[in-house]
C-alpha positions in Angstrom: -2.0 100.5 143.0 1.5 98.9 143.0 -0.1 95.9 141.4 -0.8 97.9 138.2 3.0 98.9 137.9 5.1 96.8 135.5 7.2 94.3 137.4 10.3 95.5 135.5 9.9 98.9 137.4 9.7 97.3 140.7 12.8 95.2 139.9 14.7 98.3 138.7 13.9 100.0 142.0 15.2 96.9 143.9 18.3 97.1 141.8 19.0 100.7 142.7 18.4 100.0 146.4 20.9 97.2 146.2 23.5 99.4 144.7 23.1 101.9 147.5 23.2 99.2 150.1 26.5 97.9 148.7 28.0 101.3 148.4 27.0 102.2 152.0 28.6 99.0 153.1 31.9 100.1 151.3 31.5 103.6 152.7 31.1 102.2 156.3 34.4 100.2 155.6 36.2 103.5 155.1 35.8 104.1 151.3 34.4 107.6 151.7 34.5 108.2 147.9 31.5 105.7 147.6 29.4 108.7 148.6 29.7 109.9 145.1 28.6 106.5 143.7 25.6 106.4 146.0 24.4 109.7 144.5 23.7 108.1 141.1 21.0 105.5 142.2 19.5 108.2 144.5 19.2 110.5 141.4 17.5 107.7 139.5 15.0 107.0 142.3 14.1 110.5 143.3 15.1 113.0 140.4 12.5 113.8 137.8 13.1 115.9 134.6 10.8 116.4 131.6 12.8 113.8 129.6 13.5 111.4 132.6 11.0 110.7 135.1 12.2 109.2 138.5 11.4 105.7 139.6 9.2 107.0 142.4 7.2 108.9 139.7 7.0 105.9 137.5 5.9 103.7 140.3 3.3 106.3 141.4 4.9 106.9 144.7 5.5 110.5 144.3 3.0 111.4 147.1 4.5 109.0 149.6 6.0 110.3 152.9 9.6 110.1 153.9 11.1 109.7 157.3 13.3 112.4 158.4 15.6 112.7 161.5 15.8 116.5 161.3 15.9 118.2 164.7 14.7 121.5 163.1 18.2 123.2 163.4 18.2 123.5 159.6 21.9 122.8 159.2 24.5 120.0 159.3 24.0 119.5 163.0 20.7 117.8 162.3 22.6 114.9 160.7 26.2 114.9 161.7 28.3 115.2 164.8 32.1 115.9 165.2 34.3 113.0 166.3 37.7 113.8 167.8 40.3 111.2 168.0 43.8 112.5 168.6 45.3 109.1 168.1 43.8 108.8 164.5 45.4 109.9 161.2 42.3 111.9 160.7 41.9 113.4 164.3 38.7 115.3 163.5 35.8 113.6 161.4 32.1 114.0 161.0 29.9 111.0 161.8 26.3 110.6 160.9 23.7 110.9 163.7 21.8 107.5 163.4 18.7 106.4 165.2 16.8 108.8 167.4 13.3 110.0 166.5 11.9 110.3 163.2 9.0 112.3 161.7 7.1 111.9 158.4 7.2 114.6 155.7 6.1 114.6 152.0 8.7 113.1 149.6 9.0 116.4 147.7 9.7 118.4 150.9 12.3 115.8 151.9 14.0 115.9 148.5 14.0 119.5 147.5 13.1 121.6 150.6 14.5 120.3 153.7 18.1 121.7 154.3 20.7 119.2 154.8 23.6 121.5 154.7 23.9 125.3 155.2 27.0 127.3 154.4 27.4 131.1 153.7 23.8 131.6 154.1 22.7 129.1 151.5 20.8 125.9 152.2 21.4 122.8 150.3 18.7 120.0 150.1 19.2 116.4 149.5 18.5 117.1 145.8 21.2 119.7 145.6 23.9 117.3 147.2 22.9 114.3 145.2 22.6 116.2 141.9 25.9 117.7 142.4 27.7 114.6 143.1 26.1 112.6 140.4 26.2 115.3 137.7 29.3 117.2 138.4 31.7 115.3 140.8 32.3 112.1 138.7 29.2 110.2 139.8 27.7 110.1 136.2 29.3 113.2 134.8 32.5 115.1 135.1 32.2 118.9 135.4 35.3 120.9 134.1 35.3 123.1 137.0 
């Protein structure tokens, strides 16, 4: 199946993953505003509109499975823990929960349905968070509000 895909699209996916890897490295070094920059290639890879198909759609990967580390809590505690360091300039911070057990879910469910954050009774998916950062929070556009 992937052998029928133009090499250019495969190269573009590799480029987008490279952007994410470099920005993740900078984020891990303390540059937390890189999270906004990470959103743009995630949008390119996963978000499809009528006028702009995602790379996963163009690469015929829309039916693939994704790994999730959700514990089923359906809130931020699935992905983050609180770190308290009273000797730090930022004594309370959130840190990602890495490792652990993974399960496989359809890409569409991972992107649009699985809650990553819940506040005031509203659930936010990966798509919600990525699109807000990319489209409104200076990732690729700046919203007035």
